[in-house]
Structure formats: C-alpha cells, structure tokens
N, C-alpha and C positions, 0 to 999 in steps of 0.2 A: 351397316356394320363398320364401314370406313369412318363414319361420323363418330361412333362410339369409341373407336380406337384412338382417333385424334383427340377427342375430349379427354380420354383417360390419360394420354401422354401429357397433354397440356396441364391437367389437374395435378398430376404427379410432379411435373417440373415446377409448377407454382408452389406446391406444398414444400418441396425440398428447398426452394429459394427462400421462402418466408421462414422456414424452420432455421435455416442458416442465419438469417438476420436476427431472429429472436434469440438464438443461442449467443450470438455475439453481443447483443445488447444486454442480456441477462448477466453474463459473467465472463471471466477470462477462461478461454479454452486452450490456451497456448501449450500447456503441458499435459493435454488430455491423453497422449499416447494412443494405444490401440483402442481404448474405450471412447465412446461418444458422450459429449456433454461437458459441463463445467468441471474443472478440476482445480485444486488448490484454492478453493473459495473459503476454506475454514480459517481458523485463527492462525496468525503469523506471530512467531516469537522473535523479538529483536533484542539483542544485547548491545548496550552502548552506554555512553555517559553524556550528560548535558554539559556542554562546554560553556555556554553563557545564556543568559535570559535577557530579553529586550535588546538584543543585538542583531545584526544582519549577518548573513553568510559571507558577504563581501568583507566585512570588518574582521571576521575570524580568519578568512583566507589570507588577509594581509599579514597576520601573525604566523600562520601556518600554511605557506604557499604550496607545499608539496602534498598536503593532506587531501586525499581523494574520497574519504568516507564521511564527509561533513554534509549534513542535511538541515535545511531551515524548516522548522515546523511552525506554522502559523495557527493560532487559536483565537478564540473570541476576546481574550484579554491581552493578547500581545503575540510575541514570537520568541523562539529560542533556537539555538543551534545544537544539534545532536551529533556526536561522533558515533557512528555505527561500527561495532566490532564483529557482529555475527547476525545472520538472519536465517530463520529456519527454511524459508522458501526463497533462496537466493536468486534463482532465475526469474521468478515472478517479481521480486523486489527490483531487480535491475531493469526490467521492462517498464514498471510503473513508477519508479522513483526517479525518473529523469525527465526534465531537469530536477535538481535536488531541492525542490521547494514543494512541501506537501502541507495540506490542511490536517489538523488534528482536532478531534472533538471527543468529548466524554463527560462523565460526571465531574462535577466541580471538585470533589475530593481527589480524583485522579489527576486533574490538571494541576491542582495545588501540590500534590506529591511530585509531579514531574518538574515543576518549577521551583521547588523548595530549595532554599540556600543550603540546607544540610545535605541535599542529594547532588549538589554540584560536583562534578568530576567523579562521582561514585558510580560503580558498575551497577546499572539497572537492567532488569529484564522486563520488557513490555510485552503484553499479549494484546494484539490488535487485530482488527479486521481491516485488510488492505483492499480498498475499493478501486475500481477502474477509474473513478473520478479523482484519483490521487488524494484520497482522504483516508486518514488513519482513525478508526473508531477504537478508542481505548477500552479495553476490557479489564485489564489489571496491570499493576506495576509493582514489582518487588525489587528490593535492594539486595544485591549479591554481596555477601561478606560483611 
C-alpha cells in the first residue's frame, strides 16, 4: 500500500510539473487570472503610424529622442519603424514587445499596404497575432480616416 501511495504522489507531481512546462511553451498565461490556461492568445489590435521604411530605430530616435512608443518591425523585404498609439492588450504587448524590435510577417499584400508611401504617417489599425517569439503575424490592416 505504501508503494502505491508513493507512486501516485510521484505521478501526480510529475504530471503537474510537465503540464506547467507545456502551458508555458504553448502560450502566454500571464493574464490568466483565476482561470487556468492560455489567455490573450487571440488577435491583438494595434493603432499607430509608420514613421519610416528602410530605416532603423536608432535613426528615428535621433530625430525624436523623447519618443518611447517607437518599434522597429523587421520583415523579409526590409524594416520599418512604427509609432504605436494604442494596443488592445497593452499588458501583453509590454511584456513581449521589449526590446522594441519585432519580426513581422504576413501576406505580400499586407506587407505592401504596411510599407506603402501613401500610408506613411497615416493612422493605421493592424490586427495581428502576437507570438511569444516576438513575431507579429499580420491578419489585416486598415487605414483610419
């Protein structure tokens, strides 16, 4: 009977340990609150404006030294700097978007819309999936106003 009790406790401890590892590897559970499991893993909405294309964050910061909401987004064709005005999941964004350099990927048409000259400095709303790998997967981009 003692052997069964020890085995049961060991099995239970191992199960809880590996469940915790799996949940952490699968997604962000930082804002889970009282519920168990991943939270805030759905789409994130970001409002902001592209400040420049094919420039670096350091170059833009020289022109705007006090600006704290600038983020460099790197994609397969180059890079851009985005000024973020609002994020739907701000606490998650703050945890995953530091340092302020992120990868962005998506359909070619979305990357073209993001880097288009006509959209420079225009208020854009992006719908993205924000991954723990600091990658933004573009779902949609709309221009406000």
